[in-house]
C-alpha positions as CSV (number, residue, x, y, z in Angstrom):
1,X,78.0,139.9,63.5
2,X,80.3,137.6,65.5
3,X,83.8,138.8,66.0
4,X,86.5,136.1,66.3
5,X,89.5,136.9,68.4
6,X,92.9,137.3,66.7
7,X,94.8,134.0,66.2
8,X,97.6,135.0,68.5
9,X,95.6,136.9,71.2
10,X,96.5,134.5,73.9
11,X,100.3,134.9,73.6
12,X,100.5,138.0,75.8
13,X,97.7,137.2,78.3
14,X,98.3,136.8,82.0
15,X,100.3,133.6,82.6
16,X,100.1,132.7,86.2
17,X,101.4,129.2,85.5
18,X,104.9,130.4,84.2
19,X,107.5,128.4,86.2
20,X,109.7,130.4,88.6
21,X,112.8,129.0,86.8
22,X,111.7,131.0,83.7
23,X,111.6,134.3,85.6
24,X,115.0,133.5,87.2
25,X,116.4,132.8,83.7
26,X,115.0,136.1,82.4
27,X,116.7,138.0,85.3
28,X,120.0,136.4,84.3
29,X,119.4,137.3,80.7
30,X,118.9,140.9,81.8
31,X,122.2,140.8,83.8
32,X,123.9,139.7,80.6
33,X,122.4,142.7,78.9
34,X,123.6,145.1,81.6
35,X,127.1,143.6,81.4
36,X,127.3,143.9,77.6
37,X,126.0,147.5,77.6
38,X,128.4,148.5,80.4
39,X,131.3,146.9,78.6
40,X,130.5,148.7,75.4
41,X,130.1,152.0,77.2
42,X,133.3,151.6,79.1
43,X,135.4,150.6,76.0
44,X,134.4,153.7,74.0
45,X,134.8,155.9,77.1
46,X,138.4,154.8,77.5
47,X,139.6,153.8,74.0
48,X,137.2,155.8,71.9
49,X,137.1,154.2,68.5
50,X,140.5,152.5,68.7
51,X,138.9,149.1,68.8
52,X,136.6,149.8,65.9
53,X,133.6,150.1,68.2
54,X,131.8,153.3,67.1
55,X,134.2,153.6,64.2
56,X,131.5,155.2,62.0
57,X,129.5,157.2,64.5
58,X,131.2,157.2,67.9
59,X,128.7,159.7,69.4
60,X,125.8,157.4,68.4
61,X,127.5,154.3,69.8
62,X,128.2,156.1,73.1
63,X,124.6,157.3,73.5
64,X,123.0,153.9,72.5
65,X,125.3,151.9,74.7
66,X,124.5,154.2,77.7
67,X,120.8,153.9,76.9
68,X,121.2,150.1,76.6
69,X,122.5,150.1,80.2
70,X,119.6,152.2,81.4
71,X,117.1,150.0,79.6
72,X,118.6,147.0,81.4
73,X,118.2,148.7,84.7
74,X,114.6,149.4,83.9
75,X,114.0,145.8,83.0
76,X,115.5,144.7,86.3
77,X,113.1,146.9,88.2
78,X,110.2,145.6,86.2
79,X,111.2,142.0,86.9
80,X,111.2,142.6,90.6
81,X,107.9,144.4,90.8
82,X,105.7,143.0,88.0
83,X,105.7,139.2,87.8
84,X,103.0,138.9,85.1
85,X,102.8,138.5,81.3
86,X,106.1,136.6,80.9
87,X,105.9,136.5,77.1
88,X,105.2,140.2,76.9
89,X,108.3,141.0,79.0
90,X,110.5,138.6,77.1
91,X,109.4,140.2,73.8
92,X,110.3,143.6,75.2
93,X,113.8,142.4,76.1
94,X,114.4,140.8,72.7
95,X,113.1,143.9,70.8
96,X,115.3,146.1,72.9
97,X,118.3,143.9,72.0
98,X,117.4,143.9,68.3
99,X,117.1,147.7,68.1
100,X,120.1,148.5,70.3
101,X,122.5,146.0,68.7
102,X,121.4,146.9,65.1
103,X,122.1,150.6,65.8
104,X,125.5,149.8,67.5
105,X,126.4,147.7,64.5
106,X,125.6,150.6,62.2
107,X,127.6,153.0,64.3
108,X,130.6,150.6,64.2
109,X,130.7,150.2,60.4
110,X,127.9,147.8,59.5
111,X,128.0,144.0,59.1
112,X,131.8,143.9,59.1
113,X,132.0,145.0,62.7
114,X,130.8,141.5,63.8
115,X,128.3,142.8,66.3
116,X,125.5,140.9,64.4
117,X,126.5,137.7,66.3
118,X,125.3,139.4,69.5
119,X,121.8,139.3,68.0
120,X,122.1,135.5,67.5
121,X,123.0,135.1,71.2
122,X,119.9,137.0,72.3
123,X,117.6,135.1,69.9
124,X,118.9,131.7,71.0
125,X,118.5,132.6,74.7
126,X,114.9,133.8,74.0
127,X,114.1,130.6,72.1
128,X,114.7,128.6,75.3
129,X,111.6,130.0,76.9
130,X,109.3,131.6,74.3
131,X,106.6,129.7,72.4
132,X,107.7,128.6,68.9
133,X,105.5,131.2,67.2
134,X,107.3,134.0,69.1
135,X,110.8,132.6,68.3
136,X,110.0,132.8,64.6
137,X,108.7,136.3,65.1
138,X,111.9,137.4,66.9
139,X,114.1,135.8,64.1
140,X,112.1,137.5,61.4
141,X,112.4,141.0,63.1
142,X,116.1,140.5,63.6
143,X,116.6,139.5,60.0
144,X,114.6,142.5,58.7
145,X,116.6,144.8,61.0
146,X,119.9,143.5,59.7
147,X,118.8,143.7,56.1
148,X,117.5,147.3,56.6
149,X,120.8,148.3,58.2
150,X,122.7,146.9,55.2
151,X,120.3,148.6,52.8
152,X,121.1,151.9,54.5
153,X,124.7,151.4,53.7
154,X,124.0,150.5,50.1
155,X,121.7,153.5,49.5
156,X,123.4,156.1,51.6
157,X,127.1,155.2,51.4
158,X,127.2,153.4,48.0
159,X,128.2,150.0,49.5
160,X,128.3,147.3,46.8
161,X,125.2,145.1,46.6
162,X,127.4,142.0,46.9
163,X,127.7,142.9,50.6
164,X,124.2,141.5,51.1
165,X,125.6,138.0,51.3
166,X,126.9,138.4,54.8
167,X,123.6,139.8,56.2
168,X,121.7,137.2,54.3
169,X,123.8,134.4,55.8
170,X,123.4,135.9,59.2
171,X,119.6,136.1,58.8
172,X,119.6,132.4,57.8
173,X,121.6,131.8,61.0
174,X,118.9,133.6,63.0
175,X,116.2,131.2,61.8
176,X,118.3,128.1,62.0
177,X,119.6,128.8,65.5
178,X,116.2,129.8,67.0
179,X,114.5,126.9,65.3
180,X,116.9,124.2,66.5
181,X,117.1,125.8,70.0
182,X,113.3,125.9,70.3
183,X,113.0,122.3,69.2
184,X,115.6,121.2,71.8
185,X,114.0,123.3,74.5
186,X,110.6,121.7,73.7
187,X,112.2,118.3,74.0
188,X,113.8,119.2,77.3
189,X,110.6,120.7,78.7
190,X,108.6,117.6,77.7
191,X,111.3,115.4,79.3
192,X,111.2,117.5,82.4
193,X,107.4,117.4,82.6
194,X,107.5,113.6,82.2
195,X,110.2,113.3,84.9
196,X,108.1,115.4,87.3
197,X,105.0,113.3,86.5
198,X,106.9,110.1,87.0
199,X,108.4,111.5,90.2
200,X,104.9,112.3,91.6
201,X,103.6,108.9,90.6
202,X,106.6,107.3,92.3
203,X,106.1,109.3,95.4
204,X,102.4,108.3,95.6
205,X,103.3,104.7,94.9
206,X,106.0,104.8,97.7
207,X,103.4,106.3,100.1
208,X,100.9,103.6,99.3
209,X,103.5,100.9,99.6
210,X,104.7,102.3,102.9
211,X,101.2,102.3,104.3
212,X,100.6,98.7,103.1
213,X,104.0,97.5,104.6
214,X,103.2,99.4,107.9
215,X,99.8,97.7,108.3
216,X,100.5,94.2,106.9
217,X,100.3,91.2,109.3
218,X,103.7,89.8,108.2
219,X,107.0,91.3,109.2
220,X,109.2,92.8,106.4
221,X,113.0,93.0,107.0
222,X,115.7,94.3,104.6
223,X,119.2,92.9,105.3
224,X,122.6,94.0,104.0
225,X,125.3,91.6,102.8
226,X,126.3,90.8,106.4
227,X,122.8,90.0,107.6
228,X,122.3,93.3,109.5
229,X,118.9,95.0,109.4
230,X,118.7,98.2,107.4
231,X,114.9,98.6,107.2
232,X,111.9,96.9,108.8
233,X,108.2,97.5,109.5
234,X,106.7,97.7,113.0
235,X,105.2,94.2,112.7
236,X,108.8,92.7,112.4
237,X,109.8,94.5,115.5
238,X,106.8,93.1,117.4
239,X,107.4,89.6,116.2
240,X,111.1,89.7,117.3
241,X,110.2,91.5,120.5
242,X,113.2,93.9,120.4
243,X,113.2,97.7,121.2
244,X,115.6,98.6,118.3
245,X,116.1,96.5,115.2
246,X,118.1,98.6,112.7
247,X,121.7,97.7,112.7
248,X,121.2,94.4,114.6
249,X,122.4,91.1,113.3
250,X,119.3,89.0,112.7
251,X,121.3,85.8,113.4
252,X,121.7,86.9,117.0
253,X,118.0,87.3,117.5
254,X,116.8,84.1,115.6
255,X,118.6,80.9,116.4
256,X,119.4,79.0,113.2
257,X,118.8,82.0,111.0
258,X,122.4,82.7,110.1
259,X,122.9,79.2,108.6
260,X,119.8,79.5,106.6
261,X,120.7,83.0,105.4
262,X,124.2,82.1,104.3
263,X,123.0,78.9,102.6
264,X,120.4,80.8,100.7
265,X,122.8,83.6,99.6
266,X,125.5,81.2,98.5
267,X,123.0,79.1,96.6
268,X,123.8,75.9,98.4
269,X,120.2,75.5,99.4
270,X,117.3,76.4,97.3
271,X,114.7,76.4,100.1
272,X,113.4,80.0,100.5
273,X,111.2,79.1,103.5
274,X,112.4,78.1,106.9
275,X,110.6,77.5,110.2
276,X,112.5,78.9,113.2
277,X,111.8,79.3,116.9
278,X,111.9,82.8,118.6
279,X,111.4,82.4,122.3
280,X,108.7,79.9,122.1
281,X,107.0,81.6,119.1
282,X,107.1,79.8,115.8
283,X,108.3,82.1,112.9
284,X,108.3,81.2,109.3
285,X,111.1,83.0,107.4
286,X,110.7,83.5,103.7
287,X,113.5,84.9,101.6
288,X,112.7,86.8,98.5
289,X,114.9,87.7,95.5
290,X,115.0,91.5,95.0
291,X,116.3,91.4,91.5
292,X,118.5,94.5,92.2
293,X,121.8,92.9,92.8
294,X,123.2,91.1,95.9
295,X,123.8,94.0,98.2
296,X,120.5,93.6,100.0
297,X,118.0,90.9,100.8
298,X,114.4,90.9,101.7
299,X,112.7,88.5,104.0
300,X,109.2,88.1,105.4
301,X,108.4,86.9,108.9
302,X,105.1,85.1,109.5
303,X,103.8,84.1,112.9
304,X,103.3,80.4,112.5
305,X,101.7,80.2,116.0
306,X,99.0,82.7,115.0
307,X,98.4,80.9,111.7
308,X,97.9,77.6,113.6
309,X,95.5,79.2,116.0
310,X,93.5,80.7,113.2
311,X,93.5,77.4,111.3
312,X,92.3,75.7,114.5
313,X,89.5,78.2,115.0
314,X,88.4,77.7,111.4
315,X,88.4,74.0,111.8
316,X,86.4,74.3,115.0
317,X,83.9,76.6,113.3
318,X,83.6,74.2,110.3
319,X,83.2,71.3,112.7
320,X,80.4,73.1,114.5
321,X,78.5,73.8,111.3
322,X,79.1,70.2,110.2
323,X,77.9,68.7,113.5
324,X,74.7,70.9,113.4
325,X,74.0,69.8,109.8
326,X,74.7,66.2,110.6
327,X,72.3,66.3,113.5
328,X,69.6,67.7,111.2
329,X,70.3,65.1,108.5
330,X,70.4,62.2,110.9
331,X,67.1,63.2,112.7
332,X,64.9,62.6,109.6
333,X,66.0,58.9,109.0
334,X,65.9,58.1,112.7
335,X,62.4,59.5,112.9
336,X,61.3,57.3,110.0
337,X,63.0,54.3,111.5
338,X,61.4,55.0,114.9
339,X,58.0,55.4,113.4
340,X,58.3,52.3,111.3
341,X,59.4,50.2,114.3
342,X,56.4,51.4,116.3
343,X,54.1,50.4,113.5
344,X,55.8,47.0,113.3
345,X,54.9,46.4,117.0
346,X,51.3,46.6,116.0
347,X,49.4,43.8,114.4
348,X,50.1,44.3,110.7
349,X,49.6,42.3,107.6
350,X,52.4,40.9,105.5
351,X,52.1,43.8,102.9
352,X,52.4,46.5,105.6
353,X,55.2,44.6,107.3
354,X,57.2,44.4,104.1
355,X,56.7,48.1,103.4
356,X,57.8,49.1,106.9
357,X,60.8,46.8,106.7
358,X,61.8,48.5,103.4
359,X,61.5,51.9,105.0
360,X,63.8,50.8,107.9
361,X,66.3,49.3,105.4
362,X,66.4,52.4,103.1
363,X,66.9,54.8,106.0
364,X,69.5,52.6,107.5
365,X,71.4,52.6,104.2
366,X,71.1,56.4,104.0
367,X,72.6,56.7,107.5
368,X,75.4,54.4,106.6
369,X,76.2,56.4,103.4
370,X,76.1,59.6,105.4
371,X,78.5,58.3,108.1
372,X,80.8,56.8,105.4
373,X,81.1,60.2,103.6
374,X,81.7,62.0,106.9
375,X,84.5,59.5,107.7
376,X,86.0,60.1,104.2
377,X,85.9,63.8,105.0
378,X,87.8,63.3,108.2
379,X,90.5,61.3,106.4
380,X,91.0,63.8,103.6
381,X,94.3,65.0,105.1
382,X,95.8,61.6,104.7
383,X,97.1,61.9,101.2
384,X,100.0,60.7,99.0
385,X,101.1,62.9,96.1
386,X,101.1,60.4,93.3
387,X,102.3,61.3,89.8
388,X,99.4,60.7,87.4
389,X,99.4,61.0,83.7
390,X,95.7,62.1,83.2
391,X,95.7,61.4,79.4
392,X,96.6,57.7,80.1
393,X,94.7,57.3,83.4
394,X,91.3,58.8,82.4
395,X,90.2,56.2,79.7
396,X,90.7,53.3,82.2
397,X,88.8,55.3,84.9
398,X,85.9,56.0,82.5
399,X,85.7,52.3,81.6
400,X,85.6,51.3,85.3
401,X,82.9,53.9,86.0
402,X,80.8,52.8,83.1
403,X,80.9,49.2,84.1
404,X,80.1,49.9,87.8
405,X,77.3,52.4,87.2
406,X,75.9,50.7,84.0
407,X,76.5,53.6,81.8
408,X,77.2,53.0,78.1
409,X,80.7,54.1,76.9
410,X,79.2,56.1,74.0
411,X,77.7,58.6,76.4
412,X,81.2,59.9,77.2
413,X,83.4,62.0,74.9
414,X,87.0,62.4,76.0
415,X,89.2,65.0,74.4
416,X,92.9,65.5,75.4
417,X,95.9,67.4,74.1
418,X,99.4,66.5,75.0
419,X,100.2,64.3,78.0
420,X,99.6,66.2,81.3
421,X,101.1,64.9,84.5
422,X,99.8,66.1,87.9
423,X,100.5,65.5,91.6
424,X,97.4,64.2,93.2
425,X,96.4,61.4,95.6
426,X,95.1,58.7,93.2
427,X,92.3,57.5,95.6
428,X,91.2,61.1,96.2
429,X,91.1,61.8,92.4
430,X,89.1,58.6,91.9
431,X,86.5,59.7,94.5
432,X,86.3,63.3,93.1
433,X,85.7,62.3,89.5
434,X,83.3,59.5,90.6
435,X,81.1,62.1,92.3
436,X,81.3,64.6,89.4
437,X,80.5,61.9,86.8
438,X,77.7,60.5,88.8
439,X,76.0,63.9,89.0
440,X,76.6,64.4,85.2
441,X,75.0,61.0,84.4
442,X,72.0,61.8,86.6
443,X,71.3,65.2,84.8
444,X,72.5,64.6,81.2
445,X,70.2,63.2,78.6
446,X,70.9,59.5,77.7
447,X,72.3,60.3,74.3
448,X,75.7,59.8,72.7
449,X,78.5,62.2,73.8
450,X,76.1,64.0,76.3
451,X,79.0,64.0,78.8
452,X,82.3,65.6,77.7
453,X,85.6,65.3,79.5
454,X,88.1,67.8,78.2
455,X,91.8,67.9,79.3
456,X,94.2,70.7,78.4
457,X,97.3,72.4,79.8
458,X,97.7,76.2,80.0
459,X,100.7,78.0,81.3
460,X,102.0,75.1,83.6
461,X,98.4,74.5,84.8
462,X,96.4,71.4,84.0
463,X,92.6,71.9,83.6
464,X,90.1,69.1,83.5
465,X,86.5,69.9,82.6
466,X,83.4,67.7,83.1
467,X,80.6,69.1,81.0
468,X,77.1,67.6,80.6
469,X,74.2,68.7,78.3
470,X,71.7,68.8,81.1
471,X,69.7,71.8,82.4
472,X,72.7,73.1,84.4
473,X,72.6,74.7,87.9
474,X,70.2,77.7,88.3
475,X,71.9,81.0,89.2
476,X,70.0,81.1,92.5
477,X,71.6,77.8,93.7
478,X,75.2,78.3,92.4
479,X,76.3,80.1,95.6
480,X,75.2,77.0,97.7
481,X,76.5,74.4,95.3
482,X,79.6,73.4,97.4
483,X,78.0,73.8,100.8
484,X,77.7,70.7,103.0
485,X,74.3,68.9,103.0
486,X,73.0,71.0,100.1
487,X,71.3,68.8,97.5
488,X,68.4,68.7,95.1
489,X,68.2,64.9,95.1
490,X,65.9,63.5,97.6
491,X,68.1,60.4,98.0
492,X,71.4,62.3,98.2
493,X,73.4,63.3,101.3
494,X,74.6,66.7,100.0
495,X,78.2,65.9,100.8
496,X,79.4,64.8,97.3
497,X,80.4,68.2,95.9
498,X,81.5,69.5,99.3
499,X,83.8,66.5,99.7
500,X,85.1,66.8,96.1
501,X,86.1,70.4,96.7
502,X,87.7,69.6,100.0
503,X,89.7,66.7,98.5
504,X,90.9,69.0,95.7
505,X,92.0,71.7,98.1
506,X,93.9,69.1,100.1
507,X,95.8,68.2,96.9
508,X,96.4,71.9,96.1
509,X,93.9,71.9,93.3
510,X,90.8,74.0,92.8
511,X,87.3,72.8,91.8
512,X,84.9,75.4,90.4
513,X,81.5,75.6,88.7
514,X,81.8,77.5,85.4
515,X,78.6,79.2,84.3
516,X,79.4,79.6,80.6
517,X,77.1,77.3,78.8
518,X,73.6,75.7,78.8
519,X,74.6,72.6,80.8
520,X,76.7,72.1,83.9
521,X,80.4,72.7,83.6
522,X,82.8,71.7,86.5
523,X,86.5,72.5,86.1
524,X,89.4,71.2,88.2
525,X,92.7,73.2,88.0
526,X,95.6,70.9,89.0
527,X,99.1,71.9,89.8
528,X,101.4,70.4,87.2
529,X,103.9,67.7,88.4
530,X,107.4,69.0,88.9
531,X,110.1,67.7,86.7
């Protein structure tokens, strides 16, 4: 037979998680008990029953009030030496109050003495800390005690039954007071727990943010209204090369900063980024809106010199890879031309001579195309940001491409929403789309609408998709798709997609391959033209 534990067996178990504030409040509750008991005992010792305390049984009132004081002393010793089972100790305190105050109320003449309100104080105080089930238990015991005391007066001293109204109202007050107090205490405890949790989360977030700010490559400086430094990270101190930065005016350390700072704060200039010189080191100062008023400002310091050095190193590394690949790509056509020229020196017939001449011509054209694309790559930084309405520009471009490449117009399907203006060099855009469409024509089947061009604008970003119904790009080759000299076409140079992505990056756009369908899907994300 399986025995189930009682429903309320866990109320009086050991509770090591009870907050220290609960134990402190219980001590104060006991001090209140000692003060009330001593007050009652002192009043009857001096004035006897002149103040109606103990008017019915003075001897009982004197003994119970003295015992009440002793009980308070015992509870005080227990609280100092036994910090366990909080609910059990609280229940002992409340039951002692109920018994003592009920007897003192009887000794003072019953409900008309007014001592019943002392029970309400004890119940409300206990409801601040006790579980809700215990608060209802305390209220029920207090109500029963008051009603029993009134019943004693009715049975033993012939009090009228109409006098049950006052004890009944007092009992209702017990339940109402403890219920409302327990509900409010629960709300306060939940709010306190939430506040502590949010405080811990905020502390962790501040620690993480502090670590990030300490180790970031950019300098972070917080300025007050007058441009004095109130906070900074170590990187800012190293960039400005000063021993102490807090309290310093940044305008005295950075020539030209004060004018830029005052202009940005007053709103006379909207440029949040300024390039300044600090002792031969180029610094880029970027102001940031804090959104918390105008008392403080935040700025970021970037080492422009270091950025230029890193950019130069990246360019040199890319140039090295490009040169190595070019050497490899040029070697094959040159070998074919050299071999063909040697064979031409021999006595060959007209058929062999024509075939060898064609080999020389084809490889020469391949070299010319390779050199042409490399020259275009070197000129990619020469750009002009033209305003282009793609919805109006693309149909004319498709017509030009179809006429030049001998592609029927029905193979293209153009879909566009509202007009979308972009900022892009028109010659660069022409070259990018020409390369993408040439690839699509080569791989798509020669059917109607096998190549789709879709134009749409999403959240101030213009997206142009070129989609074909061909086999697509295998997953194993997608990582190399935009690398220079990677091609699956024996006659291609492998620079088309690489050059297209570089031209997009130059115009602050992004070209990606989207693997979301059967065919090939290339998407260009443009920056929308400013009003």
